[in-house]
C-alpha positions as CSV (number, residue, x, y, z in Angstrom):
1,X,-15.1,23.0,-15.1
2,X,-17.0,23.7,-12.0
3,X,-14.2,23.6,-9.5
4,X,-15.8,25.7,-6.7
5,X,-14.4,25.5,-3.2
6,X,-17.0,22.8,-2.5
7,X,-19.0,20.8,-5.0
8,X,-22.7,20.3,-4.2
9,X,-23.0,17.5,-1.8
10,X,-23.4,14.2,-3.6
11,X,-22.9,15.8,-7.0
12,X,-20.1,15.3,-9.6
13,X,-17.6,18.0,-10.6
14,X,-17.9,18.0,-14.4
15,X,-15.2,18.6,-17.0
16,X,-12.3,18.0,-14.5
17,X,-9.0,18.6,-16.3
18,X,-5.9,19.1,-14.0
19,X,-3.7,19.5,-17.1
20,X,-5.4,22.9,-17.9
21,X,-2.9,25.3,-16.2
22,X,-5.2,28.2,-15.9
23,X,-8.0,26.2,-14.2
24,X,-5.4,24.3,-12.1
25,X,-3.9,27.5,-10.7
26,X,-7.2,29.3,-10.2
27,X,-9.3,26.7,-8.4
28,X,-8.2,23.1,-9.3
29,X,-5.3,22.8,-7.0
30,X,-7.4,23.8,-4.0
31,X,-10.0,21.2,-4.8
32,X,-7.3,18.6,-5.3
33,X,-5.4,19.3,-2.1
34,X,-8.6,19.3,0.0
35,X,-9.6,15.9,-1.4
36,X,-6.0,14.7,-0.8
37,X,-6.1,15.6,2.9
38,X,-9.3,13.8,3.6
39,X,-8.4,10.8,1.4
40,X,-5.2,10.4,3.5
41,X,-7.3,10.5,6.8
42,X,-9.6,7.8,5.5
43,X,-6.9,5.6,4.1
44,X,-4.8,6.1,7.2
45,X,-7.5,4.6,9.4
46,X,-8.2,1.9,6.9
47,X,-4.6,0.8,7.1
48,X,-4.8,0.8,10.9
49,X,-7.8,-1.5,10.9
50,X,-6.3,-3.7,8.2
51,X,-3.2,-4.2,10.3
52,X,-4.9,-4.3,13.7
53,X,-4.3,-8.1,14.1
54,X,-0.5,-7.5,13.8
55,X,-1.0,-5.8,17.2
56,X,-3.7,-7.9,18.8
57,X,-1.7,-11.1,18.3
58,X,1.0,-9.7,20.6
59,X,-1.5,-9.7,23.4
60,X,-2.7,-13.2,22.8
61,X,-1.5,-15.8,25.3
62,X,-2.5,-18.0,28.2
63,X,-2.9,-15.0,30.5
64,X,-6.0,-13.8,28.7
65,X,-7.3,-17.2,27.7
66,X,-6.2,-17.1,24.1
67,X,-3.1,-19.4,24.1
68,X,-2.5,-19.5,20.3
69,X,0.8,-20.8,18.9
70,X,3.2,-18.8,16.8
71,X,2.0,-20.6,13.7
72,X,-1.6,-19.8,14.5
73,X,-0.7,-16.2,15.1
74,X,0.9,-15.9,11.7
75,X,-2.2,-17.3,10.2
76,X,-4.2,-14.6,11.9
77,X,-2.1,-11.9,10.3
78,X,-2.1,-13.6,6.9
79,X,-5.9,-13.7,6.7
80,X,-6.6,-9.9,6.6
81,X,-3.7,-9.4,4.3
82,X,-5.1,-11.9,1.8
83,X,-8.7,-10.5,2.0
84,X,-7.4,-7.0,1.6
85,X,-5.4,-7.9,-1.4
86,X,-8.4,-9.6,-3.1
87,X,-10.7,-6.6,-2.3
88,X,-8.4,-4.0,-4.0
89,X,-9.6,-4.6,-7.5
90,X,-13.3,-4.3,-6.7
91,X,-12.6,-1.3,-4.5
92,X,-10.7,0.4,-7.3
93,X,-13.5,-0.3,-9.7
94,X,-16.1,1.0,-7.2
95,X,-14.5,4.5,-7.3
96,X,-15.0,4.6,-11.0
97,X,-18.6,3.5,-10.6
98,X,-19.8,5.4,-7.5
99,X,-17.4,8.3,-7.2
100,X,-14.5,9.0,-4.9
101,X,-16.4,10.8,-2.2
102,X,-19.3,8.4,-2.2
103,X,-17.2,5.3,-2.0
104,X,-14.9,6.8,0.7
105,X,-18.0,7.2,2.9
106,X,-19.1,3.6,2.4
107,X,-15.6,2.1,2.8
108,X,-15.0,4.1,6.0
109,X,-18.3,3.1,7.6
110,X,-17.5,-0.6,6.8
111,X,-14.5,-0.4,9.1
112,X,-16.8,-0.3,12.1
113,X,-17.6,-4.0,11.6
114,X,-14.1,-5.5,12.1
115,X,-13.2,-3.0,14.7
116,X,-16.4,-3.7,16.7
117,X,-16.1,-7.4,16.4
118,X,-12.4,-7.3,17.5
119,X,-13.3,-5.1,20.5
120,X,-15.9,-7.7,21.7
121,X,-14.2,-11.1,21.0
122,X,-10.7,-10.3,22.3
123,X,-12.4,-10.0,25.7
124,X,-13.8,-13.5,25.5
125,X,-11.4,-16.1,26.9
126,X,-11.6,-19.4,25.0
127,X,-12.8,-18.0,21.8
128,X,-11.7,-20.5,19.0
129,X,-9.3,-19.6,16.3
130,X,-11.8,-19.8,13.5
131,X,-13.8,-16.9,15.0
132,X,-10.8,-14.7,15.0
133,X,-10.0,-15.8,11.4
134,X,-13.4,-14.6,10.3
135,X,-12.9,-11.3,12.1
136,X,-9.5,-11.0,10.6
137,X,-11.0,-11.5,7.2
138,X,-13.5,-8.7,7.9
139,X,-10.5,-6.4,8.7
140,X,-9.4,-7.0,5.1
141,X,-11.8,-4.2,4.1
142,X,-9.2,-1.8,5.3
143,X,-6.8,-3.0,2.8
144,X,-9.2,-2.3,0.0
145,X,-9.3,1.4,0.9
146,X,-5.8,1.9,-0.5
147,X,-6.8,1.0,-4.1
148,X,-9.9,3.1,-4.1
149,X,-8.1,6.1,-2.5
150,X,-5.1,5.9,-5.0
151,X,-7.4,5.5,-8.0
152,X,-9.4,8.5,-6.9
153,X,-6.4,10.8,-6.1
154,X,-4.6,10.1,-9.4
155,X,-7.3,11.9,-11.3
156,X,-7.1,15.1,-9.2
157,X,-3.5,16.0,-10.0
158,X,-1.7,16.8,-13.2
159,X,0.8,14.2,-14.4
160,X,3.8,16.2,-13.3
161,X,2.6,16.2,-9.7
162,X,1.3,12.7,-9.5
163,X,4.4,11.1,-8.1
164,X,4.3,13.6,-5.2
165,X,0.5,13.3,-4.7
166,X,0.4,9.5,-4.9
167,X,3.4,9.2,-2.6
168,X,1.9,11.6,0.0
169,X,-1.5,9.8,-0.2
170,X,0.0,6.4,0.1
171,X,2.6,7.4,2.7
172,X,-0.1,9.0,4.8
173,X,-2.1,5.9,4.6
174,X,0.7,3.5,5.2
175,X,1.7,5.3,8.4
176,X,-1.6,4.0,9.8
177,X,0.2,0.7,10.3
178,X,2.8,2.4,12.5
179,X,0.1,4.4,14.3
180,X,-1.9,1.4,15.5
181,X,1.3,-0.2,16.6
182,X,2.1,2.8,18.7
183,X,-1.4,2.6,20.1
184,X,-0.7,-1.0,21.0
185,X,2.5,-0.1,22.7
186,X,0.8,2.6,24.7
187,X,-1.9,0.2,25.8
188,X,0.6,-2.4,26.9
189,X,2.7,0.2,28.6
190,X,-0.1,1.9,30.6
191,X,-2.7,-0.8,30.9
192,X,-0.7,-4.0,30.7
193,X,-0.9,-6.8,28.1
194,X,-4.3,-8.1,29.2
195,X,-6.5,-5.4,27.5
196,X,-6.3,-5.8,23.7
197,X,-9.9,-4.5,23.4
198,X,-8.6,-1.0,24.2
199,X,-6.8,-0.9,20.9
200,X,-10.0,-1.5,19.0
201,X,-12.0,0.9,21.2
202,X,-9.8,3.8,20.4
203,X,-10.5,3.4,16.7
204,X,-14.3,3.2,16.8
205,X,-14.9,6.9,17.1
206,X,-12.1,7.8,14.7
207,X,-13.7,5.7,12.0
208,X,-17.0,7.6,12.5
209,X,-15.2,11.0,12.2
210,X,-13.4,10.0,9.0
211,X,-16.7,9.0,7.4
212,X,-18.3,12.3,8.3
213,X,-15.3,14.2,7.0
214,X,-15.5,12.4,3.7
215,X,-19.1,13.3,3.4
216,X,-18.5,17.0,4.1
217,X,-15.3,17.8,2.4
218,X,-14.6,15.3,-0.5
219,X,-15.8,15.5,-4.1
220,X,-16.8,13.2,-7.0
221,X,-15.3,14.1,-10.4
222,X,-16.6,12.9,-13.7
223,X,-13.1,12.2,-15.1
224,X,-12.8,9.2,-12.7
225,X,-15.7,7.4,-14.4
226,X,-14.2,4.5,-16.3
227,X,-15.6,3.0,-19.5
228,X,-16.7,-0.6,-19.1
229,X,-13.8,-3.0,-19.6
230,X,-11.0,-0.7,-18.3
231,X,-9.6,-3.5,-16.1
232,X,-9.7,-6.0,-18.9
233,X,-8.0,-3.4,-21.2
234,X,-5.3,-2.9,-18.6
235,X,-4.8,-6.7,-18.4
236,X,-3.8,-6.7,-22.0
237,X,-0.9,-4.3,-21.4
238,X,2.4,-6.0,-20.6
239,X,3.3,-3.1,-18.3
240,X,0.5,-4.1,-16.0
241,X,2.3,-7.3,-15.2
242,X,5.8,-6.0,-15.1
243,X,4.9,-3.2,-12.7
244,X,2.8,-5.5,-10.6
245,X,5.7,-7.9,-10.2
246,X,7.9,-5.0,-9.0
247,X,5.2,-3.8,-6.6
248,X,5.1,-7.3,-5.1
249,X,8.7,-6.6,-4.1
250,X,8.1,-3.2,-2.7
251,X,4.6,-2.9,-1.2
252,X,4.3,-6.7,-0.7
253,X,7.5,-6.4,1.4
254,X,6.2,-3.3,3.3
255,X,2.9,-4.8,4.3
256,X,4.2,-8.3,4.8
257,X,7.0,-7.1,7.1
258,X,4.7,-4.7,8.9
259,X,2.3,-7.6,9.8
260,X,5.1,-10.0,10.7
261,X,7.7,-7.8,12.4
262,X,6.4,-8.2,16.0
263,X,5.9,-11.9,15.6
264,X,9.4,-12.3,14.1
265,X,10.9,-10.5,17.1
266,X,8.9,-12.6,19.5
267,X,9.9,-15.8,17.8
268,X,13.5,-14.9,16.9
269,X,14.5,-13.4,20.2
270,X,11.9,-14.5,22.7
271,X,10.5,-11.0,23.3
272,X,7.6,-10.2,25.6
273,X,4.6,-8.3,24.1
274,X,6.0,-5.0,25.5
275,X,9.5,-5.6,24.1
276,X,8.2,-6.5,20.7
277,X,5.7,-3.6,20.6
278,X,8.6,-1.2,21.6
279,X,10.2,-1.8,18.2
280,X,7.5,-2.9,15.7
281,X,6.2,0.6,15.0
282,X,9.6,1.9,13.9
283,X,9.8,-0.1,10.7
284,X,6.3,0.8,9.3
285,X,6.9,4.4,10.3
286,X,10.1,4.7,8.3
287,X,8.5,2.9,5.3
288,X,5.6,5.3,5.4
289,X,7.6,8.5,5.7
290,X,10.0,7.5,2.9
291,X,7.2,6.7,0.4
292,X,6.6,10.4,-0.6
293,X,10.4,10.7,-1.0
294,X,10.4,7.8,-3.4
295,X,7.7,9.5,-5.5
296,X,9.6,12.8,-5.3
297,X,12.8,11.2,-6.5
298,X,11.0,9.5,-9.3
299,X,9.6,12.8,-10.5
300,X,13.1,14.1,-10.8
301,X,15.4,11.3,-11.9
302,X,13.0,8.6,-13.1
303,X,10.9,6.0,-11.5
304,X,12.8,3.1,-13.2
305,X,16.2,4.3,-12.0
306,X,15.0,4.8,-8.4
307,X,13.3,1.4,-8.4
308,X,16.3,-0.5,-9.8
309,X,18.8,0.9,-7.3
310,X,16.2,0.5,-4.5
311,X,16.0,-3.2,-5.1
312,X,19.8,-3.5,-5.1
313,X,19.8,-2.0,-1.6
314,X,16.9,-4.2,-0.5
315,X,18.9,-7.2,-1.5
316,X,21.9,-5.9,0.5
317,X,19.6,-5.3,3.5
318,X,18.3,-8.9,3.5
319,X,21.9,-10.2,3.2
320,X,22.7,-8.1,6.4
321,X,19.7,-9.7,8.1
322,X,21.1,-13.2,7.3
323,X,24.4,-12.2,8.8
324,X,22.7,-10.7,11.9
325,X,20.7,-13.9,12.4
326,X,23.8,-16.1,12.1
327,X,25.5,-13.9,14.7
328,X,22.5,-13.7,17.0
329,X,22.9,-9.9,17.0
330,X,19.7,-8.1,17.9
331,X,21.1,-4.6,17.3
332,X,22.2,-5.5,13.7
333,X,19.1,-7.4,13.0
334,X,16.7,-4.6,14.0
335,X,18.8,-2.0,12.3
336,X,18.8,-3.9,9.0
337,X,15.1,-4.6,9.3
338,X,14.2,-0.9,9.8
339,X,16.5,0.1,6.9
340,X,14.7,-2.5,4.8
341,X,11.4,-0.9,5.8
342,X,12.7,2.5,4.7
343,X,13.7,1.1,1.3
344,X,10.3,-0.5,0.8
345,X,8.7,2.9,1.2
346,X,11.1,4.5,-1.4
347,X,10.3,1.7,-3.8
348,X,6.6,2.0,-3.3
349,X,6.7,5.6,-4.3
350,X,9.0,5.2,-7.3
351,X,7.2,2.1,-8.6
352,X,3.7,3.7,-8.5
353,X,5.1,6.8,-10.2
354,X,6.1,4.6,-13.1
355,X,2.4,3.8,-13.8
356,X,1.1,7.2,-15.0
357,X,4.5,7.9,-16.6
358,X,4.5,4.8,-18.8
359,X,1.0,5.4,-20.1
360,X,1.4,9.1,-20.5
361,X,4.5,8.4,-22.7
362,X,2.5,5.9,-24.7
363,X,-0.2,8.6,-25.3
364,X,2.5,11.0,-26.4
365,X,3.7,8.5,-28.9
366,X,0.2,8.0,-30.2
367,X,-0.3,11.7,-30.7
368,X,3.1,12.0,-32.5
369,X,1.9,9.2,-34.8
370,X,-1.2,11.2,-35.7
371,X,-3.6,10.1,-33.0
372,X,-6.1,12.4,-31.4
373,X,-4.6,14.0,-28.2
374,X,-7.7,14.1,-26.0
375,X,-8.6,10.5,-26.7
376,X,-5.0,9.3,-26.2
377,X,-4.6,11.0,-22.9
378,X,-8.0,10.0,-21.7
379,X,-7.0,6.4,-22.4
380,X,-3.7,6.9,-20.5
381,X,-5.6,8.1,-17.4
382,X,-8.1,5.3,-17.7
383,X,-5.3,2.7,-17.9
384,X,-3.4,4.3,-15.1
385,X,-6.3,4.1,-12.8
386,X,-7.0,0.5,-13.7
387,X,-3.3,-0.5,-13.4
388,X,-3.1,1.2,-10.0
389,X,-5.9,-1.1,-8.8
390,X,-4.4,-4.2,-10.3
391,X,-0.8,-3.5,-9.1
392,X,-2.2,-2.7,-5.6
393,X,-4.0,-6.0,-5.4
394,X,-1.1,-8.1,-6.7
395,X,1.4,-6.2,-4.6
396,X,-0.6,-6.8,-1.4
397,X,-0.6,-10.5,-2.2
398,X,3.2,-10.2,-1.8
399,X,2.5,-9.5,1.9
400,X,0.7,-12.8,2.1
401,X,3.7,-14.5,0.6
402,X,6.0,-12.8,3.1
403,X,4.0,-14.2,6.1
404,X,3.5,-17.6,4.6
405,X,7.3,-17.8,4.1
406,X,8.0,-16.8,7.7
407,X,5.3,-19.2,9.0
408,X,6.9,-22.1,7.0
409,X,10.4,-21.1,8.0
410,X,9.8,-20.8,11.7
411,X,7.7,-23.9,11.7
412,X,10.6,-26.0,10.3
413,X,13.2,-28.0,12.1
414,X,15.5,-25.1,12.7
415,X,12.8,-22.7,13.9
416,X,14.6,-19.9,12.1
417,X,13.5,-17.2,9.6
418,X,16.7,-17.6,7.5
419,X,15.0,-19.8,4.8
420,X,12.3,-17.1,4.3
421,X,14.9,-14.4,4.1
422,X,16.8,-16.3,1.4
423,X,13.7,-16.4,-0.7
424,X,13.2,-12.7,-0.3
425,X,16.8,-12.0,-1.3
426,X,16.4,-14.0,-4.5
427,X,13.2,-12.2,-5.4
428,X,14.8,-8.8,-5.0
429,X,17.6,-9.8,-7.4
430,X,15.0,-10.9,-9.9
431,X,13.3,-7.4,-9.6
432,X,16.6,-5.7,-10.2
433,X,17.0,-7.7,-13.5
434,X,13.4,-7.0,-14.6
435,X,13.6,-3.3,-14.0
436,X,16.9,-3.1,-15.9
437,X,15.8,-5.3,-18.8
438,X,12.4,-3.8,-19.3
439,X,12.6,-0.2,-18.2
440,X,16.2,0.8,-18.4
441,X,17.9,-1.2,-21.1
442,X,14.9,-0.7,-23.4
443,X,14.4,-4.3,-24.4
444,X,10.9,-3.8,-25.8
445,X,10.6,-3.4,-29.5
446,X,9.4,-0.2,-31.1
447,X,5.6,-0.1,-31.1
448,X,5.5,-2.2,-27.9
449,X,7.4,0.2,-25.7
450,X,6.1,3.4,-24.1
451,X,9.2,5.5,-25.1
452,X,10.9,6.9,-28.0
453,X,13.9,4.8,-29.2
454,X,14.7,1.1,-28.7
455,X,17.3,2.2,-26.1
456,X,15.6,5.1,-24.4
457,X,11.9,4.9,-24.9
458,X,11.1,3.1,-21.6
459,X,13.7,4.9,-19.6
460,X,12.1,8.2,-20.6
461,X,8.8,6.9,-19.3
462,X,10.4,6.3,-16.0
463,X,11.6,9.9,-15.9
464,X,8.4,11.5,-17.2
């Protein structure tokens, strides 16, 4: 394995095997960490651009000639969420086709388009909604960056460190949502609420820097190349769909709440843009910082266990939100919402850790049954990468559902978010039951489960 400090520019590192302890300790870990750092930077900026409209809608009003209603603003934040979700599968596949370094350069440069368009058109009073919807759709490319980054980073680290590495990569990216909301707050605080273009202007040079850093410091590795049909093969695994449904509850909630939080505060409590922006960054910040902790806990006590208890607490959090809404208590409402964000981050980390663990355990079973070890674990890595892309795409669609539910709930006769919250509560309860039945109780039959006995096979996969 040629794991020099820097691979030749545009070339592939051949024979990459992070499970080889000698090579990992000598050079592999340095290559992996370097790629992780610059992957985080690129993904961080991608998340910021993906969620830029959650900030820009707070500025929109009659004062700047963009008098959109709350329902229209929710539509503006739904659009990039939807496009980003749809792009995640092709973005994950692109890494396996073109290489992690190469695709990171392309996907970073692509962010200049939505950022530049937003910079221009938010300065044009009277611009119709459909123009902003198209620009919002273009911002969806930032959401695709997550899938390509996670697929790429998975292959750089040995299985025992993937929970930590994926959690750090995703958490560092997720915090881009909080970062752009802080930028929005600072713009409003120092320049007033009539200059949304400043938010986009700040990111234009940062995007260029991230693309250059990817070109200079990241690598392509041959192990990331997938055989044709990897996604189709993953679609045939029941774990793809179980884990994706859980990720709808964790990441779907994180990104959906991140996009909606400011609008919810404006609609629920009549906040001004400055008042809303003063709180909106706290939730995504807590969710981003807690994601690596979720992966770390999953490495130690099991992804399924952490995920199950996390959903229990998320259901409790939504119940508290309903109480706060009934009482009209802002303090309780915002506290419960921020706690819910923190839990979404923990769940994101633990659920993603379940992916490589489940397929690594299946590979172990195959080897125990007489299968060839290299082929079995190569299949496990291939499926893990594909499922990360699929789960990321489906999970992001959960964010669309969150915002559609809020839009319908606030557009009803009561103009309240309670109906949406009740739906979220019910889904979290379903997720608790699914995690327990499939990954803790061991309901799958021998030969269909990734673990060792009817009672413990899947639970061990969650702890692997």
